[in-house]
C-alpha positions as CSV (number, residue, x, y, z in Angstrom):
1,X,-5.1,13.9,-26.2
2,X,-6.3,14.0,-22.8
3,X,-6.3,10.8,-20.7
4,X,-9.6,9.5,-19.7
5,X,-10.6,10.4,-15.9
6,X,-9.4,6.6,-14.8
7,X,-6.3,6.9,-17.0
8,X,-5.5,10.2,-15.2
9,X,-6.5,8.8,-11.8
10,X,-3.8,6.0,-12.5
11,X,-1.2,8.7,-13.1
12,X,-1.8,10.8,-10.6
13,X,-2.4,8.2,-7.0
14,X,1.2,6.7,-8.0
15,X,2.7,10.1,-8.1
16,X,1.5,11.0,-4.8
17,X,2.3,8.3,-3.1
18,X,5.8,8.2,-4.2
19,X,6.2,12.0,-3.5
20,X,4.9,11.2,0.0
21,X,7.8,8.8,0.5
22,X,10.4,11.1,-0.6
23,X,9.4,13.8,1.4
24,X,7.9,16.4,-1.0
25,X,5.1,17.8,0.8
26,X,3.8,19.9,-2.3
27,X,3.0,17.3,-4.3
28,X,2.2,14.5,-1.9
29,X,-1.0,17.0,-1.1
30,X,-1.6,18.3,-5.1
31,X,-1.8,15.3,-6.6
32,X,-4.5,13.6,-4.1
33,X,-6.4,16.9,-4.0
34,X,-6.0,17.0,-8.1
35,X,-6.8,13.2,-8.3
36,X,-10.0,13.6,-6.0
37,X,-11.6,15.9,-8.7
38,X,-11.4,14.0,-11.3
39,X,-14.8,12.8,-13.0
40,X,-15.3,9.4,-13.3
41,X,-17.6,7.4,-15.6
42,X,-19.1,4.6,-13.5
43,X,-17.3,2.0,-15.6
44,X,-14.1,3.9,-14.5
45,X,-14.9,4.0,-11.1
46,X,-15.2,0.5,-11.5
47,X,-11.7,0.2,-13.3
48,X,-10.1,2.4,-10.9
49,X,-11.3,1.3,-7.6
50,X,-7.6,0.2,-6.5
51,X,-6.7,3.7,-7.3
52,X,-9.7,4.7,-5.8
53,X,-9.1,2.9,-2.7
54,X,-5.2,4.3,-2.5
55,X,-6.6,7.5,-2.8
56,X,-8.9,7.3,0.3
57,X,-5.5,6.3,2.1
58,X,-3.5,8.9,1.1
59,X,-6.2,11.7,2.1
60,X,-6.6,10.1,5.3
61,X,-2.9,10.1,5.8
62,X,-3.0,14.3,4.7
63,X,-5.4,14.9,7.7
64,X,-3.5,13.2,10.4
């Protein structure tokens, strides 16, 4: 059984956050990229709002 889009997002965003804090650059850049590609329904987008906000923070940090 595969996780829903929202569940996958809730798994990938903290993984990227921890990787960033630990200096694991490969995971810190790969996980947000994968999370950004997750397709979400409107309901999932609402459920995953906080994770989406954190994902945006992580992606902005990548660009600096």
